[in-house]
C-alpha positions as CSV (number, residue, x, y, z in Angstrom):
1,M,-135.6,131.3,78.6
2,C,-135.8,134.7,78.3
3,G,-133.0,137.5,76.7
4,I,-131.5,140.0,78.4
5,V,-129.2,142.8,77.1
6,G,-127.6,146.0,78.6
7,Y,-125.2,148.4,77.7
8,T,-123.2,151.5,79.3
9,G,-120.8,153.4,77.3
10,F,-120.5,156.1,74.3
11,Q,-122.7,154.4,71.5
12,D,-126.6,154.7,71.2
13,A,-128.0,152.4,74.0
14,Y,-131.0,151.9,72.1
15,D,-129.7,150.5,69.2
16,I,-127.3,148.2,71.0
17,V,-130.1,146.8,72.8
18,I,-132.3,146.3,70.2
19,N,-130.1,144.7,68.2
20,G,-129.0,142.6,70.9
21,L,-132.6,141.8,71.6
22,R,-132.9,140.5,68.0
23,R,-130.2,138.0,68.5
24,L,-131.8,136.8,71.9
25,E,-135.2,136.4,70.6
26,Y,-134.5,132.5,70.2
27,R,-134.7,132.5,74.0
28,G,-138.2,134.0,74.1
29,Y,-140.5,136.1,72.0
30,D,-143.9,136.6,73.5
31,S,-142.9,140.1,74.7
32,A,-140.1,142.7,74.9
33,G,-139.2,145.8,76.6
34,I,-136.5,148.4,76.9
35,V,-135.4,150.9,79.7
36,L,-132.9,154.1,79.0
37,E,-131.4,156.2,81.3
38,G,-131.4,159.7,80.2
39,P,-129.0,162.8,81.2
40,D,-131.6,163.7,83.4
41,N,-131.2,160.1,85.2
42,K,-134.9,159.7,84.6
43,L,-136.1,156.2,83.4
44,E,-137.6,155.8,79.8
45,V,-139.5,152.7,79.7
46,E,-141.2,151.2,76.5
47,K,-142.5,147.6,76.4
48,T,-145.3,145.5,74.8
49,K,-146.6,142.1,74.1
50,G,-145.3,140.6,70.9
51,K,-141.9,140.4,69.4
52,V,-138.9,143.0,68.9
53,D,-140.2,144.4,66.1
54,D,-143.3,145.5,67.8
55,L,-141.1,147.2,70.4
56,V,-139.6,149.0,68.0
57,N,-142.8,150.1,66.6
58,I,-143.6,151.7,69.8
59,S,-140.2,153.0,70.8
60,K,-138.2,154.4,67.9
61,D,-138.2,157.6,68.9
62,L,-136.1,156.9,71.9
63,K,-133.2,156.0,69.3
64,G,-130.2,158.4,69.3
65,K,-130.7,159.8,73.0
66,F,-129.1,157.6,75.5
67,N,-125.8,156.0,76.3
68,I,-127.0,153.4,79.0
69,G,-130.2,151.0,79.1
70,M,-131.2,147.5,79.1
71,G,-133.9,145.4,77.4
72,H,-135.4,142.0,77.6
73,T,-137.2,139.4,75.5
74,R,-139.4,137.2,77.2
75,W,-140.8,133.7,77.6
76,A,-143.9,133.6,79.9
77,T,-143.7,131.9,83.0
78,H,-145.6,133.8,85.5
79,G,-148.4,136.0,83.9
80,V,-149.9,135.6,80.1
81,P,-147.9,137.6,77.4
82,S,-149.2,141.0,77.9
83,D,-148.1,144.4,78.0
84,R,-148.3,144.7,81.7
85,N,-146.5,141.6,82.4
86,S,-143.5,142.5,80.0
87,H,-140.2,143.7,81.3
88,P,-138.7,145.8,82.5
89,H,-140.5,146.1,85.7
90,L,-140.5,149.1,88.2
91,S,-140.6,149.7,91.6
92,N,-143.5,151.2,93.4
93,N,-141.2,154.8,93.6
94,G,-140.6,154.3,90.1
95,K,-136.7,154.7,90.6
96,I,-135.7,151.0,90.0
97,A,-136.0,149.2,86.8
98,I,-135.2,145.5,86.4
99,V,-135.0,142.7,83.8
100,H,-135.3,139.2,84.8
101,N,-134.9,135.6,83.3
102,G,-136.0,132.8,85.4
103,I,-138.2,132.0,88.5
104,I,-138.3,133.4,91.9
105,E,-140.0,130.3,93.5
106,N,-140.7,132.0,96.8
107,Y,-142.3,135.2,95.5
108,D,-146.0,134.8,96.6
109,T,-144.6,135.0,100.3
110,I,-142.4,137.9,99.5
111,K,-145.4,139.6,97.5
112,T,-147.6,138.7,100.7
113,M,-145.0,140.4,102.9
114,L,-144.8,143.4,100.6
115,T,-148.5,143.8,100.3
116,E,-149.0,144.5,104.0
117,K,-146.4,146.7,104.1
118,G,-148.6,148.9,101.4
119,Y,-146.5,147.8,98.1
120,T,-148.7,147.5,95.1
121,F,-148.4,145.3,91.9
122,K,-149.2,146.1,88.5
123,S,-148.3,142.5,86.8
124,E,-148.7,139.0,87.6
125,T,-145.1,138.3,87.5
126,D,-142.5,137.2,90.2
127,T,-140.2,139.9,88.8
128,E,-142.1,142.7,90.0
129,V,-141.9,141.4,93.4
130,L,-138.0,141.4,93.4
131,V,-137.6,145.0,92.1
132,N,-139.9,145.8,95.0
133,L,-138.1,143.8,97.6
134,I,-134.8,145.9,96.5
135,Q,-136.8,149.1,97.2
136,Y,-138.1,147.8,100.5
137,F,-134.5,147.2,101.6
138,M,-133.4,150.8,100.4
139,E,-136.4,152.3,102.4
140,L,-135.7,150.1,105.4
141,N,-132.1,151.2,105.6
142,P,-131.4,154.4,104.1
143,E,-128.0,153.5,104.9
144,I,-127.1,150.8,102.5
145,D,-126.4,151.6,98.7
146,F,-128.0,150.1,95.7
147,P,-125.8,147.2,95.1
148,T,-126.2,146.4,98.6
149,A,-130.0,146.5,98.5
150,V,-130.0,144.1,95.2
151,R,-127.5,141.6,97.2
152,Y,-129.8,141.8,100.4
153,A,-132.7,141.1,98.0
154,L,-131.4,138.1,96.2
155,N,-130.3,136.5,99.4
156,E,-133.9,136.6,100.3
157,V,-135.2,134.6,97.2
158,Y,-134.7,131.3,95.7
159,G,-135.0,130.0,92.3
160,A,-133.4,130.6,89.4
161,Y,-132.5,134.2,88.1
162,A,-130.2,136.2,85.6
163,I,-131.1,139.9,86.4
164,T,-130.0,143.4,85.6
165,V,-131.0,146.5,87.4
166,L,-131.1,150.2,87.1
167,H,-131.8,152.9,89.5
168,E,-132.2,156.7,88.5
169,D,-130.3,157.6,92.2
170,Y,-127.2,156.0,90.7
171,P,-126.6,157.2,87.1
172,G,-124.3,155.2,84.8
173,V,-124.7,151.9,87.1
174,L,-125.8,148.6,86.3
175,V,-126.1,145.9,88.8
176,V,-126.2,142.3,87.6
177,G,-126.4,138.9,89.2
178,R,-127.2,135.3,88.5
179,L,-128.1,131.9,89.9
180,G,-129.0,129.0,87.7
181,S,-129.0,131.2,84.4
182,P,-126.3,132.6,82.2
183,L,-125.2,136.2,82.0
184,A,-122.2,137.3,80.0
185,I,-120.3,140.6,80.5
186,G,-118.7,142.0,77.5
187,I,-115.6,144.2,77.9
188,G,-114.9,147.0,75.3
189,D,-112.7,150.2,75.1
190,K,-114.7,152.5,77.6
191,E,-118.0,150.5,77.2
192,Y,-119.6,147.2,78.8
193,F,-122.2,144.9,77.1
194,I,-124.4,142.5,79.1
195,A,-126.2,139.8,77.8
196,S,-127.6,136.2,77.9
197,D,-125.1,135.1,75.7
198,A,-122.3,136.8,73.6
199,S,-123.8,137.2,70.5
200,P,-125.5,140.9,71.0
201,F,-121.8,142.1,71.6
202,V,-119.7,139.9,69.5
203,E,-119.0,142.4,67.0
204,F,-117.8,145.0,69.5
205,T,-115.5,143.1,71.6
206,K,-113.9,139.6,71.9
207,E,-113.4,139.9,75.6
208,A,-116.0,138.8,77.9
209,I,-116.7,138.0,81.8
210,Y,-119.0,134.8,82.2
211,L,-120.7,135.5,85.6
212,E,-120.4,132.8,87.8
213,E,-123.1,131.0,90.0
214,G,-123.9,132.9,92.8
215,H,-122.0,136.0,92.1
216,M,-123.1,139.6,91.1
217,A,-121.4,142.6,89.7
218,T,-121.6,146.6,90.0
219,I,-121.0,147.8,86.4
220,S,-119.8,151.4,85.6
221,L,-117.5,153.5,83.4
222,E,-116.2,155.0,86.2
223,N,-115.3,152.0,88.3
224,G,-115.5,148.8,85.8
225,V,-116.8,145.5,86.8
226,D,-117.0,144.8,90.6
227,I,-117.6,141.2,91.0
228,R,-118.8,139.9,94.7
229,T,-120.3,137.0,96.1
230,I,-124.1,137.4,96.6
231,N,-124.0,135.3,99.9
232,D,-121.3,137.3,101.9
233,N,-120.2,140.3,99.5
234,S,-116.6,138.5,99.0
235,K,-114.4,140.2,96.2
236,I,-114.1,138.4,93.0
237,E,-111.4,138.9,90.7
238,P,-112.8,138.8,87.4
239,E,-111.7,136.0,84.8
240,I,-111.5,137.5,81.2
241,Q,-112.0,135.0,78.5
242,Q,-111.4,135.4,74.5
243,L,-114.7,134.6,72.7
244,K,-114.3,132.2,69.8
245,L,-117.9,133.2,68.4
246,S,-118.0,135.2,65.0
247,L,-120.5,137.4,63.8
248,E,-120.9,135.1,60.5
249,Q,-121.9,132.2,62.8
250,I,-125.2,134.0,64.1
251,E,-126.4,135.3,60.8
252,K,-128.6,133.6,58.3
253,G,-125.8,133.6,55.5
254,G,-128.4,133.9,53.0
255,Y,-130.8,131.2,54.0
256,E,-134.5,132.0,54.6
257,H,-134.3,130.7,58.3
258,F,-131.7,129.9,60.8
259,M,-133.3,126.3,60.8
260,L,-132.6,125.7,57.4
261,K,-129.1,127.2,57.9
262,E,-128.4,124.7,60.5
263,I,-129.8,121.8,58.9
264,F,-127.3,122.4,56.0
265,E,-124.4,123.0,58.3
266,Q,-124.8,119.4,60.0
267,P,-121.9,118.1,57.4
268,K,-119.6,120.7,59.0
269,S,-120.8,120.3,62.6
270,I,-120.4,116.6,62.5
271,H,-117.1,116.8,61.1
272,D,-116.2,119.5,63.7
273,T,-117.3,117.6,66.8
274,M,-114.9,114.7,65.4
275,R,-111.8,116.8,64.6
276,G,-109.0,116.3,66.9
277,R,-110.9,113.2,68.5
278,L,-111.2,110.7,65.8
279,L,-107.8,109.8,64.2
280,V,-108.5,107.1,61.6
281,E,-104.9,106.8,60.2
282,E,-103.5,106.3,64.1
283,G,-106.6,104.2,64.8
284,V,-107.4,105.9,67.9
285,I,-110.1,108.3,69.4
286,K,-108.7,110.7,71.5
287,M,-111.4,112.3,74.4
288,A,-109.4,113.2,77.4
289,G,-112.7,113.5,79.4
290,I,-113.2,109.5,79.0
291,W,-109.6,108.4,78.9
292,D,-108.8,110.3,82.1
293,H,-111.7,108.4,83.8
294,V,-111.7,105.4,81.9
295,E,-111.5,103.1,84.8
296,R,-114.6,104.8,86.5
297,F,-116.7,104.1,83.4
298,K,-115.5,100.6,82.9
299,N,-115.9,99.7,86.2
300,A,-119.5,101.6,86.5
301,N,-122.6,99.6,87.9
302,R,-124.5,101.5,85.0
303,I,-124.5,104.7,83.2
304,I,-127.4,106.9,83.7
305,I,-128.1,109.3,80.8
306,I,-130.2,112.1,82.0
307,A,-131.7,114.7,79.5
308,C,-134.8,116.8,78.1
309,G,-136.4,116.5,74.6
310,T,-134.1,116.2,71.6
311,S,-131.0,115.7,73.7
312,W,-133.0,112.7,75.5
313,H,-133.9,111.3,72.2
314,A,-129.9,111.3,71.6
315,G,-129.5,109.5,74.9
316,L,-132.0,106.9,73.8
317,I,-129.6,106.0,71.0
318,G,-126.4,106.6,73.1
319,E,-128.1,103.7,75.1
320,Y,-128.1,101.5,72.5
321,L,-124.4,102.4,71.4
322,I,-123.0,101.9,74.6
323,E,-124.6,98.8,75.6
324,E,-124.0,97.1,72.1
325,Y,-120.1,98.3,71.9
326,A,-119.0,98.8,75.5
327,R,-121.2,96.4,77.1
328,I,-122.0,98.8,80.2
329,P,-125.6,98.9,81.5
330,V,-127.2,102.1,80.3
331,E,-130.8,103.7,81.8
332,V,-132.0,106.8,80.0
333,E,-134.0,109.2,82.3
334,Y,-136.3,112.5,81.5
335,A,-134.0,114.8,83.8
336,S,-137.5,116.4,84.5
337,E,-138.7,113.2,86.3
338,F,-135.5,111.8,87.5
339,R,-135.1,114.4,90.6
340,Y,-138.7,114.0,91.9
341,R,-138.8,110.2,92.3
342,N,-136.1,109.6,94.7
343,P,-134.0,107.5,92.0
344,I,-131.6,105.4,93.4
345,I,-127.9,106.6,92.8
346,T,-124.6,105.3,94.2
347,D,-121.2,106.2,94.0
348,K,-120.5,103.2,91.4
349,D,-122.7,105.0,88.7
350,V,-121.6,107.5,86.0
351,V,-124.3,110.1,85.0
352,I,-123.9,111.6,81.5
353,A,-125.8,114.8,81.2
354,I,-127.0,115.9,77.6
355,S,-128.1,119.5,77.0
356,Q,-127.6,121.9,73.8
357,S,-127.4,125.1,75.8
358,G,-125.7,123.7,79.0
359,E,-128.1,125.6,81.0
360,T,-131.2,123.6,80.9
361,A,-132.9,123.8,84.5
362,D,-134.3,120.3,84.8
363,T,-130.9,118.8,83.9
364,M,-129.0,121.1,86.1
365,A,-131.3,120.2,88.9
366,A,-130.8,116.2,88.5
367,L,-127.1,116.6,88.0
368,K,-127.0,118.4,91.3
369,L,-128.8,115.4,93.0
370,A,-126.6,112.9,91.2
371,K,-123.4,114.8,92.6
372,E,-124.7,115.0,96.2
373,K,-125.1,111.2,96.0
374,G,-121.4,110.7,94.7
375,A,-122.0,109.6,91.1
376,F,-119.2,110.5,88.4
377,I,-120.8,113.3,86.4
378,Y,-119.9,113.5,82.5
379,G,-121.5,116.4,80.5
380,I,-122.1,116.8,77.0
381,C,-123.3,120.2,75.7
382,N,-122.7,122.9,72.8
383,V,-121.6,126.0,75.0
384,V,-118.4,126.4,76.5
385,D,-118.2,127.7,80.1
386,S,-122.2,127.0,80.6
387,S,-123.6,125.8,83.8
388,I,-123.5,122.1,83.1
389,A,-119.8,122.5,81.8
390,R,-119.2,123.8,85.3
391,I,-120.7,121.4,87.3
392,T,-119.5,118.2,85.8
393,D,-116.4,116.1,86.5
394,A,-115.5,115.7,83.0
395,G,-116.9,116.2,79.7
396,S,-117.0,116.9,75.9
397,Y,-118.1,120.0,73.9
398,T,-120.2,119.0,70.7
399,H,-118.6,122.0,69.0
400,A,-121.7,122.5,66.5
401,G,-121.4,126.1,66.5
402,P,-124.2,128.2,67.7
403,E,-127.7,127.1,67.1
404,I,-130.3,129.9,66.9
405,G,-133.4,128.0,65.5
406,V,-135.3,127.0,68.5
407,A,-136.1,123.2,67.0
408,S,-132.7,121.5,67.6
409,T,-131.0,120.0,64.2
410,K,-127.4,120.1,64.1
411,A,-127.0,119.9,68.1
412,F,-128.9,116.3,68.1
413,T,-126.5,115.0,65.4
414,A,-123.5,116.2,66.9
415,Q,-124.6,115.0,70.3
416,L,-125.0,111.3,68.5
417,T,-121.4,111.9,67.3
418,I,-120.2,112.3,70.6
419,L,-122.2,109.5,71.9
420,T,-121.1,107.2,69.1
421,L,-117.2,108.2,69.8
422,I,-117.6,107.4,73.5
423,A,-119.3,104.0,73.0
424,F,-116.4,103.1,70.5
425,K,-113.6,104.3,73.0
426,L,-115.1,102.4,75.9
427,G,-115.7,99.2,73.8
428,K,-112.3,99.3,72.3
429,H,-110.9,99.7,76.0
430,N,-113.1,97.3,77.5
431,G,-112.2,94.7,74.9
432,N,-115.8,94.2,73.8
433,L,-115.0,95.8,70.4
434,G,-112.0,93.9,68.5
435,N,-109.5,95.9,66.6
436,A,-110.9,94.9,63.0
437,D,-114.3,95.8,63.9
438,F,-113.1,99.0,65.4
439,M,-111.2,100.5,62.6
440,S,-114.0,99.5,60.3
441,L,-116.5,101.4,62.5
442,I,-114.2,104.3,63.0
443,A,-113.4,104.6,59.2
444,E,-117.1,104.7,58.5
445,L,-117.9,107.2,61.1
446,D,-115.2,109.2,59.7
447,A,-117.3,109.6,56.5
448,I,-120.7,110.1,57.7
449,P,-120.2,114.0,57.2
450,K,-119.9,113.3,53.5
451,R,-123.0,110.7,53.8
452,V,-124.7,113.9,55.4
453,E,-124.0,116.1,52.5
454,E,-125.2,113.4,50.1
455,V,-128.5,113.3,51.5
456,L,-128.7,117.2,51.7
457,S,-128.2,117.6,47.9
458,S,-129.9,114.7,46.9
459,T,-133.2,114.9,48.8
460,H,-133.8,118.7,49.4
461,E,-136.0,119.4,46.2
462,Q,-137.5,116.1,46.5
463,I,-138.7,116.8,50.1
464,Q,-139.9,120.0,49.0
465,Q,-142.3,118.7,46.9
466,I,-143.5,115.8,49.3
467,A,-144.1,118.4,51.8
468,K,-146.7,120.4,49.7
469,D,-148.8,117.1,50.0
470,F,-149.2,117.4,53.6
471,V,-149.7,121.1,54.4
472,S,-153.3,120.4,55.6
473,T,-152.7,117.0,57.3
474,S,-153.7,116.9,61.3
475,N,-151.9,114.0,62.4
476,F,-148.3,112.2,61.5
477,L,-147.1,108.7,62.8
478,Y,-143.5,107.9,62.8
479,L,-142.1,104.5,63.1
480,G,-138.8,102.7,63.6
481,R,-137.0,99.9,65.0
482,G,-134.0,99.7,67.0
483,Y,-131.6,102.6,66.4
484,N,-134.2,104.2,64.3
485,Y,-137.0,104.3,67.0
486,P,-135.6,107.1,68.9
487,A,-134.8,108.6,65.5
488,A,-138.7,108.4,64.8
489,L,-139.5,110.0,67.9
490,E,-137.2,112.9,67.3
491,G,-138.4,113.1,63.7
492,A,-142.2,113.3,65.4
493,L,-140.8,116.2,67.6
494,K,-139.6,118.3,65.0
495,L,-142.7,118.2,62.9
496,K,-145.2,119.2,66.1
497,E,-142.6,121.6,67.3
498,I,-142.5,123.9,64.0
499,S,-145.5,123.1,62.1
500,Y,-147.9,122.4,65.2
501,I,-149.2,119.2,63.7
502,H,-149.8,116.4,66.0
503,A,-147.2,113.6,65.6
504,E,-146.3,110.7,67.5
505,G,-143.2,108.4,67.2
506,Y,-143.6,104.6,67.8
507,P,-141.5,101.7,67.9
508,A,-142.7,99.8,64.8
509,A,-143.7,96.7,66.5
510,E,-145.7,98.3,69.0
511,M,-147.8,99.7,66.0
512,K,-150.4,96.8,66.4
513,H,-150.5,97.2,70.2
514,G,-152.8,100.5,69.6
515,P,-151.9,102.8,67.2
516,I,-153.0,100.8,64.2
517,A,-156.3,101.9,65.0
518,L,-155.5,105.3,63.7
519,I,-154.6,104.2,60.4
520,D,-156.6,105.0,57.4
521,E,-156.3,106.4,53.9
522,N,-156.1,110.0,55.7
523,M,-153.1,109.0,58.0
524,P,-149.5,109.5,56.6
525,I,-146.9,107.2,58.3
526,V,-143.2,108.1,58.0
527,I,-141.3,104.8,58.4
528,I,-137.6,104.5,58.8
529,A,-136.6,101.5,57.0
530,P,-132.7,101.1,56.2
531,K,-131.3,97.7,55.0
532,K,-129.4,97.2,58.0
533,G,-131.0,96.2,61.1
534,H,-134.8,94.6,61.3
535,Y,-135.6,95.3,57.5
536,D,-137.6,92.1,57.1
537,K,-139.9,93.1,60.1
538,I,-140.1,96.7,58.7
539,V,-141.3,95.1,55.5
540,S,-144.3,93.2,57.6
541,N,-145.1,96.8,59.3
542,V,-145.2,98.2,55.7
543,Q,-147.8,95.6,54.5
544,E,-149.8,96.0,57.8
545,I,-150.2,99.6,57.0
546,K,-150.9,99.2,53.1
547,A,-153.5,96.7,54.0
548,R,-155.2,99.9,55.9
549,K,-154.7,102.2,53.0
550,G,-152.4,104.3,55.3
551,K,-150.2,106.6,53.2
552,I,-146.5,105.6,53.6
553,I,-143.4,108.1,53.2
554,A,-140.4,105.5,53.7
555,V,-137.1,106.6,54.3
556,V,-134.9,103.6,52.5
557,N,-131.4,102.9,51.4
558,K,-130.4,103.6,47.9
559,G,-131.6,100.8,45.4
560,D,-134.6,99.5,48.0
561,R,-136.8,97.6,46.2
562,Q,-139.1,95.6,48.7
563,V,-140.4,99.0,50.6
564,S,-140.2,101.3,47.9
565,E,-142.5,99.5,45.6
566,M,-145.1,99.8,48.5
567,A,-144.5,103.2,49.7
568,D,-146.5,106.0,48.3
569,Y,-143.4,108.4,49.0
570,V,-139.8,107.2,48.8
571,I,-136.9,109.2,50.1
572,E,-133.4,107.5,49.8
573,I,-130.2,107.9,52.0
574,P,-126.9,106.4,51.6
575,E,-126.5,102.6,53.3
576,T,-124.4,102.7,56.6
577,S,-123.9,100.3,59.6
578,E,-127.2,100.4,61.4
579,C,-125.4,102.4,64.3
580,F,-125.0,105.3,62.0
581,S,-128.3,105.2,60.4
582,P,-130.1,107.6,63.1
583,I,-127.8,110.3,61.9
584,V,-128.2,110.0,58.3
585,A,-131.7,109.4,58.7
586,S,-132.6,112.4,60.8
587,V,-131.6,114.6,58.1
588,P,-134.7,114.3,55.9
589,L,-136.9,114.3,58.7
590,Q,-135.6,117.8,59.6
591,L,-136.0,118.7,56.2
592,L,-139.6,117.3,55.8
593,A,-140.8,119.1,59.1
594,Y,-139.0,122.2,57.9
595,Y,-140.9,122.6,54.3
596,I,-144.5,121.2,55.9
597,A,-144.1,124.0,58.5
598,V,-142.8,126.6,56.0
599,Y,-145.9,125.9,53.8
600,R,-148.2,126.0,56.6
601,G,-146.9,129.8,57.2
602,A,-145.4,128.8,60.5
603,N,-142.7,130.9,62.1
604,V,-140.0,128.0,61.7
605,D,-137.3,129.9,63.7
606,Q,-139.6,131.0,66.5
607,P,-142.4,128.3,67.0
608,R,-145.3,129.2,69.4
609,N,-144.9,128.6,73.1
610,L,-141.1,127.5,72.7
611,A,-138.0,128.8,73.6
612,K,-134.4,127.5,73.0
613,S,-132.7,127.6,76.5
614,V,-135.0,126.3,78.8
615,T,-133.9,127.8,82.2
616,V,-136.6,127.2,84.4
617,E,-138.1,124.1,85.5
């Protein structure tokens, strides 16, 4: 949820940490802080409520003076955003500094014990408890060293964490650890980098170690990287990986916001997701994760899709796809509810987990439960070597590229692309999808990137104009039927995430069972009305809205007449088979949300109270 950056080497640590925090600000941005270790081994700390720019305003005098340090950008869990709750946190003796991502679930018990022993606390955070627990172990047994004290402390806590710790009595040493939250170590030439992902150090090195679950590392220029297991201190040989991330991928590339850039990257991200998998001329879909386990899918009692937020909406569309084309029963569950309702899971079930980051804590917890019950686990995520990728039995990467805008766009359409490939692959294997239909569908799927590109070029300027009319609106209703009901949910989510306008998505047929009471001349209704599917029923819904003077923004196929003549605003998209319409229709809805938010003066890339990678339950 939060972003961690650390550095030791020959460069200016201040610049490295600050620039790294800017790249990780999508992970949290309600406070920020930095700690640097000086030549006299004393720790210099600056932290503040607000964004990284606010931190720079109070800390710029530290620039150019230090070669080792670490920083943090926060998404608040324990304690409101404030200067005192910001990281880094210092131990009572002022010698140990820590930055932390995650939640220490038993912090209150530990805090009570430490308070009874005379420790005091300046913040409301669980993190300050952990740094004082490290001090406690060092005082309890003066024979143990700093890394050992960190290990002892981590063995006493439960929850999720990624941490980086400095101790002024151990100059030049950074100690890091992880459990349920990612941490990468960049290996440079006589320098080391630490970060929640590789983006802060991509221009300095292409070599990285992704710390494994339950591992910690002691890092110094003198001794390199020493990796140990947290539970029993077993030494681990590091696995150095080559980064595929490029600097260009994590920069705006001339766009005003990352979100707009990522909306316009969708033709490429969808194509990249299909590349090497969809071979139209050969008439095959190559997906090793499915093919190697196809009998497990074919013989499954059911498929359970678990996800959160936007990924859950993709899962709903996946349910339509798999049931229609593969004829395998599918259930879609919120990961955050799945774990706690004592679900019935057997070894005959297949569980598909969907997550952009591959680190979503709720989804990870649900997966662990499903794995304990013997279910086969398949992952769909965007980040190579992420936690979900590690725990699953098989899976597919979406290859959407880095998504930095907090509101997901290209990850959503990439997830839909993977789910479509899975449905067609299983349907063909099961014999439920005949060869002629299969060939027709995969040829159309192959053309979807061009359809999305067409939507972007033909609707972009028009949607900017439409958006201006809804800057002061307080509520929106989004309606769709069949495959486009989840697309309506996703459209509503995008609007409320970034513009702070209350928006609801509904199945269009359910409108008359309650939401119709909201409709008057001040209520805008976005209705997804492609020709394929339930068009006649959608027409009836539009007539019901018009009879109550609602303002209609209709997403229709080119050449549409019936709905277009009744709508107040019309956005045209190319005609496709119904199963592809959510991919094509979601793009103008993303643009609509984006421009309404921009015109309202909202911070599109960093909407309030949100963060990109939700690594806490």
